[in-house]
N, CA, C and O atoms as CSV, one atom per row, in Angstrom:
chain,resi,resn,atom,element,x,y,z
A,1,MET,N,N,-95.130,-42.717,-55.820
A,1,MET,CA,C,-94.797,-41.425,-55.254
A,1,MET,C,C,-94.077,-41.607,-53.927
A,1,MET,O,O,-94.515,-42.390,-53.084
A,2,ASP,N,N,-92.980,-40.890,-53.737
A,2,ASP,CA,C,-92.234,-40.957,-52.490
A,2,ASP,C,C,-92.993,-40.249,-51.384
A,2,ASP,O,O,-93.781,-39.336,-51.628
A,3,LYS,N,N,-92.736,-40.692,-50.162
A,3,LYS,CA,C,-93.363,-40.037,-49.017
A,3,LYS,C,C,-92.661,-38.709,-48.761
A,3,LYS,O,O,-91.435,-38.631,-48.840
A,4,PRO,N,N,-93.421,-37.670,-48.456
A,4,PRO,CA,C,-92.813,-36.354,-48.217
A,4,PRO,C,C,-91.992,-36.348,-46.928
A,4,PRO,O,O,-92.248,-37.126,-46.009
A,5,THR,N,N,-91.008,-35.465,-46.879
A,5,THR,CA,C,-90.140,-35.373,-45.697
A,5,THR,C,C,-90.144,-33.983,-45.080
A,5,THR,O,O,-89.514,-33.771,-44.044
A,6,LYS,N,N,-90.843,-33.027,-45.698
A,6,LYS,CA,C,-90.957,-31.692,-45.113
A,6,LYS,C,C,-92.310,-31.103,-45.474
A,6,LYS,O,O,-92.956,-31.523,-46.434
A,7,CYS,N,N,-92.723,-30.119,-44.682
A,7,CYS,CA,C,-94.009,-29.468,-44.936
A,7,CYS,C,C,-93.905,-28.555,-46.147
A,7,CYS,O,O,-92.895,-27.888,-46.372
A,8,VAL,N,N,-94.976,-28.550,-46.911
A,8,VAL,CA,C,-95.063,-27.664,-48.072
A,8,VAL,C,C,-96.383,-26.902,-47.985
A,8,VAL,O,O,-97.359,-27.427,-47.449
A,9,PRO,N,N,-96.430,-25.685,-48.497
A,9,PRO,CA,C,-97.699,-24.942,-48.460
A,9,PRO,C,C,-98.789,-25.708,-49.218
A,9,PRO,O,O,-98.535,-26.313,-50.260
A,10,CYS,N,N,-99.998,-25.667,-48.674
A,10,CYS,CA,C,-101.108,-26.309,-49.382
A,10,CYS,C,C,-102.239,-25.303,-49.528
A,10,CYS,O,O,-102.325,-24.333,-48.775
A,11,SER,N,N,-103.097,-25.542,-50.495
A,11,SER,CA,C,-104.212,-24.633,-50.735
A,11,SER,C,C,-105.527,-25.335,-50.419
A,11,SER,O,O,-105.596,-26.563,-50.375
A,12,SER,N,N,-106.552,-24.546,-50.203
A,12,SER,CA,C,-107.855,-25.084,-49.810
A,12,SER,C,C,-108.556,-25.844,-50.931
A,12,SER,O,O,-109.567,-26.501,-50.682
A,13,ASP,N,N,-108.047,-25.772,-52.154
A,13,ASP,CA,C,-108.689,-26.511,-53.242
A,13,ASP,C,C,-108.158,-27.939,-53.391
A,13,ASP,O,O,-108.610,-28.681,-54.263
A,14,LEU,N,N,-107.198,-28.325,-52.543
A,14,LEU,CA,C,-106.696,-29.700,-52.565
A,14,LEU,C,C,-107.664,-30.615,-51.831
A,14,LEU,O,O,-108.243,-30.219,-50.819
A,15,PRO,N,N,-107.847,-31.832,-52.326
A,15,PRO,CA,C,-108.676,-32.775,-51.568
A,15,PRO,C,C,-107.860,-33.381,-50.421
A,15,PRO,O,O,-106.640,-33.505,-50.533
A,16,PRO,N,N,-108.518,-33.758,-49.325
A,16,PRO,CA,C,-107.789,-34.453,-48.264
A,16,PRO,C,C,-107.338,-35.823,-48.760
A,16,PRO,O,O,-107.893,-36.358,-49.720
A,17,LEU,N,N,-106.335,-36.382,-48.105
A,17,LEU,CA,C,-105.867,-37.722,-48.465
A,17,LEU,C,C,-106.966,-38.741,-48.198
A,17,LEU,O,O,-107.738,-38.599,-47.250
A,18,ASP,N,N,-107.030,-39.768,-49.041
A,18,ASP,CA,C,-108.011,-40.819,-48.797
A,18,ASP,C,C,-107.507,-41.763,-47.703
A,18,ASP,O,O,-106.322,-41.766,-47.370
A,19,ARG,N,N,-108.401,-42.544,-47.163
A,19,ARG,CA,C,-108.076,-43.431,-46.042
A,19,ARG,C,C,-106.909,-44.368,-46.377
A,19,ARG,O,O,-106.045,-44.602,-45.532
A,20,GLY,N,N,-106.879,-44.901,-47.590
A,20,GLY,CA,C,-105.802,-45.815,-47.983
A,20,GLY,C,C,-104.432,-45.156,-47.915
A,20,GLY,O,O,-103.478,-45.752,-47.414
A,21,LYS,N,N,-104.331,-43.932,-48.414
A,21,LYS,CA,C,-103.057,-43.210,-48.376
A,21,LYS,C,C,-102.688,-42.889,-46.923
A,21,LYS,O,O,-101.520,-42.976,-46.545
A,22,CYS,N,N,-103.676,-42.521,-46.120
A,22,CYS,CA,C,-103.422,-42.237,-44.702
A,22,CYS,C,C,-102.865,-43.475,-43.993
A,22,CYS,O,O,-101.907,-43.381,-43.226
A,23,GLU,N,N,-103.466,-44.619,-44.255
A,23,GLU,CA,C,-102.999,-45.857,-43.629
A,23,GLU,C,C,-101.590,-46.212,-44.096
A,23,GLU,O,O,-100.788,-46.737,-43.323
A,24,GLU,N,N,-101.294,-45.924,-45.355
A,24,GLU,CA,C,-99.939,-46.159,-45.873
A,24,GLU,C,C,-98.924,-45.291,-45.120
A,24,GLU,O,O,-97.873,-45.779,-44.704
A,25,TYR,N,N,-99.240,-44.019,-44.949
A,25,TYR,CA,C,-98.345,-43.123,-44.219
A,25,TYR,C,C,-98.226,-43.521,-42.755
A,25,TYR,O,O,-97.145,-43.425,-42.174
A,26,LEU,N,N,-99.320,-43.966,-42.152
A,26,LEU,CA,C,-99.303,-44.356,-40.738
A,26,LEU,C,C,-98.432,-45.581,-40.477
A,26,LEU,O,O,-97.951,-45.769,-39.360
A,27,ALA,N,N,-98.226,-46.407,-41.485
A,27,ALA,CA,C,-97.408,-47.611,-41.304
A,27,ALA,C,C,-96.013,-47.263,-40.789
A,27,ALA,O,O,-95.380,-48.081,-40.122
A,28,ASP,N,N,-95.531,-46.062,-41.092
A,28,ASP,CA,C,-94.210,-45.627,-40.647
A,28,ASP,C,C,-94.258,-44.813,-39.351
A,28,ASP,O,O,-93.240,-44.271,-38.920
A,29,LEU,N,N,-95.439,-44.726,-38.730
A,29,LEU,CA,C,-95.605,-43.893,-37.542
A,29,LEU,C,C,-96.272,-44.688,-36.414
A,29,LEU,O,O,-97.447,-44.470,-36.118
A,30,PRO,N,N,-95.535,-45.601,-35.788
A,30,PRO,CA,C,-96.128,-46.390,-34.707
A,30,PRO,C,C,-96.637,-45.487,-33.585
A,30,PRO,O,O,-95.989,-44.508,-33.214
A,31,GLY,N,N,-97.798,-45.833,-33.060
A,31,GLY,CA,C,-98.381,-45.067,-31.970
A,31,GLY,C,C,-99.374,-44.015,-32.421
A,31,GLY,O,O,-100.191,-43.560,-31.620
A,32,TRP,N,N,-99.326,-43.623,-33.668
A,32,TRP,CA,C,-100.275,-42.639,-34.210
A,32,TRP,C,C,-101.500,-43.380,-34.713
A,32,TRP,O,O,-101.402,-44.490,-35.235
A,33,GLU,N,N,-102.662,-42.749,-34.547
A,33,GLU,CA,C,-103.922,-43.365,-34.949
A,33,GLU,C,C,-104.767,-42.387,-35.755
A,33,GLU,O,O,-104.706,-41.173,-35.561
A,34,LEU,N,N,-105.551,-42.947,-36.659
A,34,LEU,CA,C,-106.533,-42.142,-37.398
A,34,LEU,C,C,-107.702,-41.824,-36.477
A,34,LEU,O,O,-108.109,-42.649,-35.659
A,35,GLU,N,N,-108.228,-40.632,-36.620
A,35,GLU,CA,C,-109.400,-40.203,-35.855
A,35,GLU,C,C,-110.356,-39.467,-36.778
A,35,GLU,O,O,-110.006,-39.096,-37.898
A,36,ASP,N,N,-111.566,-39.265,-36.286
A,36,ASP,CA,C,-112.532,-38.421,-36.973
A,36,ASP,C,C,-112.738,-38.863,-38.424
A,36,ASP,O,O,-112.671,-38.055,-39.351
A,37,GLU,N,N,-112.992,-40.171,-38.599
A,37,GLU,CA,C,-113.217,-40.748,-39.930
A,37,GLU,C,C,-112.081,-40.432,-40.902
A,37,GLU,O,O,-112.313,-40.030,-42.042
A,38,ALA,N,N,-110.863,-40.620,-40.433
A,38,ALA,CA,C,-109.634,-40.420,-41.226
A,38,ALA,C,C,-109.423,-38.962,-41.617
A,38,ALA,O,O,-108.836,-38.680,-42.661
A,39,ARG,N,N,-109.905,-38.020,-40.776
A,39,ARG,CA,C,-109.665,-36.601,-41.039
A,39,ARG,C,C,-108.648,-36.011,-40.072
A,39,ARG,O,O,-108.348,-34.819,-40.138
A,40,ALA,N,N,-108.106,-36.850,-39.161
A,40,ALA,CA,C,-107.103,-36.381,-38.205
A,40,ALA,C,C,-106.257,-37.569,-37.756
A,40,ALA,O,O,-106.677,-38.721,-37.862
A,41,ILE,N,N,-105.059,-37.270,-37.254
A,41,ILE,CA,C,-104.213,-38.283,-36.626
A,41,ILE,C,C,-103.815,-37.768,-35.247
A,41,ILE,O,O,-103.685,-36.563,-35.033
A,42,ALA,N,N,-103.623,-38.700,-34.318
A,42,ALA,CA,C,-103.264,-38.297,-32.959
A,42,ALA,C,C,-102.407,-39.367,-32.300
A,42,ALA,O,O,-102.434,-40.544,-32.660
A,43,ARG,N,N,-101.639,-38.898,-31.309
A,43,ARG,CA,C,-100.834,-39.794,-30.494
A,43,ARG,C,C,-100.729,-39.203,-29.099
A,43,ARG,O,O,-100.609,-37.989,-28.936
A,44,LYS,N,N,-100.773,-40.062,-28.101
A,44,LYS,CA,C,-100.615,-39.645,-26.711
A,44,LYS,C,C,-99.250,-40.128,-26.225
A,44,LYS,O,O,-98.945,-41.319,-26.281
A,45,TYR,N,N,-98.437,-39.188,-25.750
A,45,TYR,CA,C,-97.115,-39.477,-25.229
A,45,TYR,C,C,-97.184,-39.495,-23.702
A,45,TYR,O,O,-97.843,-38.645,-23.102
A,46,ALA,N,N,-96.512,-40.454,-23.074
A,46,ALA,CA,C,-96.503,-40.571,-21.615
A,46,ALA,C,C,-95.190,-40.036,-21.049
A,46,ALA,O,O,-94.124,-40.196,-21.643
A,47,PHE,N,N,-95.297,-39.397,-19.884
A,47,PHE,CA,C,-94.134,-38.817,-19.201
A,47,PHE,C,C,-94.181,-39.155,-17.720
A,47,PHE,O,O,-95.198,-39.629,-17.212
A,48,LYS,N,N,-93.076,-38.907,-17.032
A,48,LYS,CA,C,-92.988,-39.214,-15.609
A,48,LYS,C,C,-93.727,-38.207,-14.742
A,48,LYS,O,O,-94.084,-38.513,-13.605
A,49,ASN,N,N,-93.963,-37.001,-15.271
A,49,ASN,CA,C,-94.605,-35.969,-14.459
A,49,ASN,C,C,-95.141,-34.855,-15.362
A,49,ASN,O,O,-95.013,-34.906,-16.585
A,50,PHE,N,N,-95.731,-33.868,-14.738
A,50,PHE,CA,C,-96.331,-32.755,-15.469
A,50,PHE,C,C,-95.276,-31.882,-16.139
A,50,PHE,O,O,-95.467,-31.425,-17.266
A,51,VAL,N,N,-94.159,-31.651,-15.444
A,51,VAL,CA,C,-93.110,-30.785,-15.993
A,51,VAL,C,C,-92.566,-31.352,-17.306
A,51,VAL,O,O,-92.382,-30.609,-18.269
A,52,GLN,N,N,-92.311,-32.639,-17.351
A,52,GLN,CA,C,-91.811,-33.254,-18.585
A,52,GLN,C,C,-92.848,-33.144,-19.704
A,52,GLN,O,O,-92.494,-32.894,-20.857
A,53,ALA,N,N,-94.108,-33.328,-19.371
A,53,ALA,CA,C,-95.168,-33.202,-20.382
A,53,ALA,C,C,-95.212,-31.778,-20.931
A,53,ALA,O,O,-95.368,-31.579,-22.136
A,54,MET,N,N,-95.074,-30.796,-20.055
A,54,MET,CA,C,-95.077,-29.398,-20.487
A,54,MET,C,C,-93.843,-29.064,-21.320
A,54,MET,O,O,-93.942,-28.323,-22.298
A,55,GLU,N,N,-92.688,-29.599,-20.948
A,55,GLU,CA,C,-91.467,-29.375,-21.734
A,55,GLU,C,C,-91.634,-29.947,-23.140
A,55,GLU,O,O,-91.241,-29.325,-24.127
A,56,PHE,N,N,-92.216,-31.130,-23.215
A,56,PHE,CA,C,-92.453,-31.748,-24.513
A,56,PHE,C,C,-93.425,-30.893,-25.335
A,56,PHE,O,O,-93.193,-30.654,-26.520
A,57,ALA,N,N,-94.504,-30.438,-24.709
A,57,ALA,CA,C,-95.480,-29.596,-25.405
A,57,ALA,C,C,-94.802,-28.331,-25.936
A,57,ALA,O,O,-95.105,-27.881,-27.041
A,58,GLY,N,N,-93.888,-27.759,-25.152
A,58,GLY,CA,C,-93.145,-26.587,-25.612
A,58,GLY,C,C,-92.288,-26.901,-26.826
A,58,GLY,O,O,-92.195,-26.098,-27.754
A,59,SER,N,N,-91.662,-28.070,-26.816
A,59,SER,CA,C,-90.842,-28.491,-27.965
A,59,SER,C,C,-91.709,-28.673,-29.210
A,59,SER,O,O,-91.316,-28.284,-30.310
A,60,VAL,N,N,-92.882,-29.263,-29.031
A,60,VAL,CA,C,-93.805,-29.436,-30.156
A,60,VAL,C,C,-94.232,-28.074,-30.678
A,60,VAL,O,O,-94.303,-27.866,-31.889
A,61,GLY,N,N,-94.516,-27.149,-29.776
A,61,GLY,CA,C,-94.927,-25.805,-30.173
A,61,GLY,C,C,-93.856,-25.075,-30.970
A,61,GLY,O,O,-94.157,-24.422,-31.970
A,62,ARG,N,N,-92.616,-25.184,-30.531
A,62,ARG,CA,C,-91.514,-24.534,-31.270
A,62,ARG,C,C,-91.351,-25.146,-32.658
A,62,ARG,O,O,-91.149,-24.429,-33.638
A,63,LEU,N,N,-91.438,-26.464,-32.740
A,63,LEU,CA,C,-91.351,-27.147,-34.035
A,63,LEU,C,C,-92.500,-26.698,-34.942
A,63,LEU,O,O,-92.287,-26.423,-36.123
A,64,ALA,N,N,-93.703,-26.625,-34.399
A,64,ALA,CA,C,-94.866,-26.221,-35.186
A,64,ALA,C,C,-94.696,-24.810,-35.740
A,64,ALA,O,O,-95.025,-24.550,-36.897
A,65,GLU,N,N,-94.188,-23.908,-34.920
A,65,GLU,CA,C,-93.952,-22.535,-35.388
A,65,GLU,C,C,-92.914,-22.516,-36.505
A,65,GLU,O,O,-93.080,-21.821,-37.508
A,66,GLU,N,N,-91.851,-23.279,-36.323
A,66,GLU,CA,C,-90.781,-23.336,-37.330
A,66,GLU,C,C,-91.303,-23.868,-38.664
A,66,GLU,O,O,-90.925,-23.374,-39.726
A,67,MET,N,N,-92.168,-24.872,-38.604
A,67,MET,CA,C,-92.668,-25.516,-39.820
A,67,MET,C,C,-93.945,-24.865,-40.355
A,67,MET,O,O,-94.340,-25.127,-41.491
A,68,GLY,N,N,-94.588,-24.028,-39.559
A,68,GLY,CA,C,-95.818,-23.382,-39.998
A,68,GLY,C,C,-97.003,-24.328,-40.080
A,68,GLY,O,O,-97.917,-24.123,-40.879
A,69,HIS,N,N,-96.988,-25.373,-39.245
A,69,HIS,CA,C,-98.079,-26.360,-39.249
A,69,HIS,C,C,-98.348,-26.744,-37.800
A,69,HIS,O,O,-97.490,-27.327,-37.138
A,70,HIS,N,N,-99.537,-26.417,-37.312
A,70,HIS,CA,C,-99.801,-26.449,-35.877
A,70,HIS,C,C,-100.806,-27.521,-35.464
A,70,HIS,O,O,-101.859,-27.666,-36.085
A,71,PRO,N,N,-100.473,-28.274,-34.406
A,71,PRO,CA,C,-101.377,-29.300,-33.892
A,71,PRO,C,C,-102.266,-28.744,-32.782
A,71,PRO,O,O,-102.114,-27.603,-32.346
A,72,VAL,N,N,-103.182,-29.573,-32.348
A,72,VAL,CA,C,-103.907,-29.347,-31.110
A,72,VAL,C,C,-103.165,-30.153,-30.051
A,72,VAL,O,O,-102.949,-31.354,-30.214
A,73,LEU,N,N,-102.780,-29.495,-28.973
A,73,LEU,CA,C,-102.071,-30.157,-27.876
A,73,LEU,C,C,-102.983,-30.217,-26.658
A,73,LEU,O,O,-103.648,-29.240,-26.313
A,74,THR,N,N,-103.002,-31.370,-26.017
A,74,THR,CA,C,-103.700,-31.537,-24.750
A,74,THR,C,C,-102.661,-32.038,-23.759
A,74,THR,O,O,-102.037,-33.078,-23.971
A,75,VAL,N,N,-102.478,-31.288,-22.670
A,75,VAL,CA,C,-101.436,-31.627,-21.702
A,75,VAL,C,C,-102.060,-31.830,-20.332
A,75,VAL,O,O,-102.925,-31.062,-19.913
A,76,GLY,N,N,-101.618,-32.862,-19.641
A,76,GLY,CA,C,-102.043,-33.139,-18.274
A,76,GLY,C,C,-100.905,-33.794,-17.520
A,76,GLY,O,O,-99.802,-33.935,-18.049
A,77,TRP,N,N,-101.164,-34.188,-16.302
A,77,TRP,CA,C,-100.114,-34.809,-15.499
A,77,TRP,C,C,-99.667,-36.100,-16.180
A,77,TRP,O,O,-100.433,-37.057,-16.292
A,78,GLY,N,N,-98.413,-36.107,-16.630
A,78,GLY,CA,C,-97.824,-37.307,-17.210
A,78,GLY,C,C,-98.181,-37.608,-18.654
A,78,GLY,O,O,-97.883,-38.701,-19.137
A,79,PHE,N,N,-98.810,-36.675,-19.360
A,79,PHE,CA,C,-99.106,-36.964,-20.765
A,79,PHE,C,C,-99.188,-35.679,-21.592
A,79,PHE,O,O,-99.452,-34.590,-21.082
A,80,CYS,N,N,-98.950,-35.860,-22.882
A,80,CYS,CA,C,-99.191,-34.815,-23.872
A,80,CYS,C,C,-99.771,-35.511,-25.097
A,80,CYS,O,O,-99.149,-36.406,-25.669
A,81,ARG,N,N,-100.948,-35.097,-25.485
A,81,ARG,CA,C,-101.606,-35.661,-26.668
A,81,ARG,C,C,-101.447,-34.654,-27.805
A,81,ARG,O,O,-101.724,-33.465,-27.645
A,82,VAL,N,N,-100.997,-35.153,-28.953
A,82,VAL,CA,C,-100.748,-34.321,-30.128
A,82,VAL,C,C,-101.705,-34.773,-31.230
A,82,VAL,O,O,-101.791,-35.960,-31.544
A,83,ARG,N,N,-102.424,-33.806,-31.814
A,83,ARG,CA,C,-103.409,-34.133,-32.864
A,83,ARG,C,C,-103.200,-33.199,-34.053
A,83,ARG,O,O,-103.186,-31.977,-33.903
A,84,PHE,N,N,-103.041,-33.786,-35.229
A,84,PHE,CA,C,-102.877,-33.018,-36.459
A,84,PHE,C,C,-104.075,-33.215,-37.378
A,84,PHE,O,O,-104.628,-34.308,-37.502
A,85,LYS,N,N,-104.454,-32.109,-38.017
A,85,LYS,CA,C,-105.484,-32.090,-39.048
A,85,LYS,C,C,-105.256,-30.792,-39.825
A,85,LYS,O,O,-104.959,-29.755,-39.232
A,86,THR,N,N,-105.393,-30.851,-41.117
A,86,THR,CA,C,-105.253,-29.640,-41.918
A,86,THR,C,C,-106.637,-29.022,-42.075
A,86,THR,O,O,-107.444,-29.461,-42.894
A,87,SER,N,N,-106.889,-28.005,-41.279
A,87,SER,CA,C,-108.212,-27.365,-41.267
A,87,SER,C,C,-108.584,-26.799,-42.623
A,87,SER,O,O,-109.753,-26.804,-43.007
A,88,LYS,N,N,-107.596,-26.313,-43.342
A,88,LYS,CA,C,-107.835,-25.685,-44.651
A,88,LYS,C,C,-108.558,-26.626,-45.615
A,88,LYS,O,O,-109.322,-26.179,-46.470
A,89,ILE,N,N,-108.307,-27.954,-45.471
A,89,ILE,CA,C,-108.952,-28.927,-46.358
A,89,ILE,C,C,-109.893,-29.854,-45.585
A,89,ILE,O,O,-110.432,-30.806,-46.150
A,90,ASN,N,N,-110.086,-29.577,-44.299
A,90,ASN,CA,C,-110.957,-30.381,-43.437
A,90,ASN,C,C,-110.599,-31.862,-43.500
A,90,ASN,O,O,-111.473,-32.719,-43.624
A,91,GLY,N,N,-109.320,-32.145,-43.416
A,91,GLY,CA,C,-108.859,-33.529,-43.461
A,91,GLY,C,C,-107.365,-33.596,-43.328
A,91,GLY,O,O,-106.728,-32.682,-42.803
A,92,LEU,N,N,-106.815,-34.676,-43.804
A,92,LEU,CA,C,-105.376,-34.905,-43.676
A,92,LEU,C,C,-104.642,-34.604,-44.978
A,92,LEU,O,O,-105.110,-34.912,-46.074
A,93,HIS,N,N,-103.487,-33.996,-44.813
A,93,HIS,CA,C,-102.564,-33.656,-45.893
A,93,HIS,C,C,-101.246,-34.342,-45.551
A,93,HIS,O,O,-101.020,-34.705,-44.397
A,94,ALA,N,N,-100.394,-34.517,-46.518
A,94,ALA,CA,C,-99.084,-35.121,-46.268
A,94,ALA,C,C,-98.338,-34.381,-45.158
A,94,ALA,O,O,-97.574,-34.997,-44.415
A,95,ASN,N,N,-98.548,-33.070,-45.035
A,95,ASN,CA,C,-97.880,-32.289,-43.981
A,95,ASN,C,C,-98.176,-32.827,-42.585
A,95,ASN,O,O,-97.309,-32.784,-41.712
A,96,ASP,N,N,-99.373,-33.328,-42.365
A,96,ASP,CA,C,-99.729,-33.851,-41.050
A,96,ASP,C,C,-98.846,-35.046,-40.685
A,96,ASP,O,O,-98.439,-35.194,-39.532
A,97,PHE,N,N,-98.560,-35.872,-41.647
A,97,PHE,CA,C,-97.734,-37.052,-41.416
A,97,PHE,C,C,-96.262,-36.679,-41.283
A,97,PHE,O,O,-95.530,-37.285,-40.500
A,98,VAL,N,N,-95.834,-35.688,-42.044
A,98,VAL,CA,C,-94.469,-35.176,-41.897
A,98,VAL,C,C,-94.277,-34.664,-40.478
A,98,VAL,O,O,-93.286,-34.984,-39.822
A,99,MET,N,N,-95.234,-33.868,-40.008
A,99,MET,CA,C,-95.132,-33.311,-38.658
A,99,MET,C,C,-95.155,-34.404,-37.593
A,99,MET,O,O,-94.412,-34.327,-36.615
A,100,ALA,N,N,-95.987,-35.409,-37.770
A,100,ALA,CA,C,-96.029,-36.518,-36.809
A,100,ALA,C,C,-94.658,-37.184,-36.711
A,100,ALA,O,O,-94.190,-37.486,-35.613
A,101,GLY,N,N,-94.022,-37.410,-37.841
A,101,GLY,CA,C,-92.684,-38.005,-37.839
A,101,GLY,C,C,-91.657,-37.117,-37.157
A,101,GLY,O,O,-90.780,-37.608,-36.447
A,102,LEU,N,N,-91.762,-35.813,-37.370
A,102,LEU,CA,C,-90.833,-34.878,-36.726
A,102,LEU,C,C,-91.067,-34.816,-35.218
A,102,LEU,O,O,-90.113,-34.734,-34.445
A,103,VAL,N,N,-92.320,-34.853,-34.801
A,103,VAL,CA,C,-92.623,-34.865,-33.365
A,103,VAL,C,C,-92.032,-36.116,-32.723
A,103,VAL,O,O,-91.480,-36.052,-31.624
A,104,ASP,N,N,-92.146,-37.246,-33.403
A,104,ASP,CA,C,-91.580,-38.499,-32.864
A,104,ASP,C,C,-90.078,-38.416,-32.645
A,104,ASP,O,O,-89.533,-39.145,-31.816
A,105,LYS,N,N,-89.411,-37.546,-33.369
A,105,LYS,CA,C,-87.947,-37.417,-33.258
A,105,LYS,C,C,-87.503,-36.429,-32.195
A,105,LYS,O,O,-86.306,-36.301,-31.935
A,106,LEU,N,N,-88.445,-35.727,-31.573
A,106,LEU,CA,C,-88.057,-34.759,-30.548
A,106,LEU,C,C,-87.416,-35.484,-29.364
A,106,LEU,O,O,-87.867,-36.567,-28.993
A,107,PRO,N,N,-86.379,-34.910,-28.772
A,107,PRO,CA,C,-85.620,-35.589,-27.714
A,107,PRO,C,C,-86.448,-36.044,-26.514
A,107,PRO,O,O,-86.154,-37.095,-25.945
A,108,LEU,N,N,-87.452,-35.307,-26.118
A,108,LEU,CA,C,-88.204,-35.682,-24.935
A,108,LEU,C,C,-89.097,-36.895,-25.144
A,108,LEU,O,O,-89.741,-37.349,-24.199
A,109,CYS,N,N,-89.149,-37.426,-26.355
A,109,CYS,CA,C,-89.918,-38.642,-26.594
A,109,CYS,C,C,-89.325,-39.842,-25.846
A,109,CYS,O,O,-89.976,-40.880,-25.731
A,110,GLN,N,N,-88.123,-39.708,-25.349
A,110,GLN,CA,C,-87.454,-40.820,-24.687
A,110,GLN,C,C,-88.048,-41.122,-23.311
A,110,GLN,O,O,-87.838,-42.215,-22.787
A,111,TYR,N,N,-88.770,-40.202,-22.725
A,111,TYR,CA,C,-89.284,-40.387,-21.360
A,111,TYR,C,C,-90.370,-41.421,-21.289
A,111,TYR,O,O,-90.900,-41.687,-20.210
């Protein structure tokens, strides 16, 4: 099966991805880590200051709205932590990995 490249609607009757599939998807996402017994993925991005971290968080928020898949963001001086989990299935879905890849491509990741 090919790796997905865009978010697709999912239903609550789908099972979450197993740890092996999650690790396979993570191989293409350096810096992202499994959390919560493979029910979430997260990455912390570093910035030069608070303003850059907030700008990045805003970019992530706009992307999330566009794709209809929303992370938990934690922002502080010089960092923005992004965490994905599909609450509907209490675990990880391919959409979480698609979103992680899209977040990695946002321009402010260069800081």
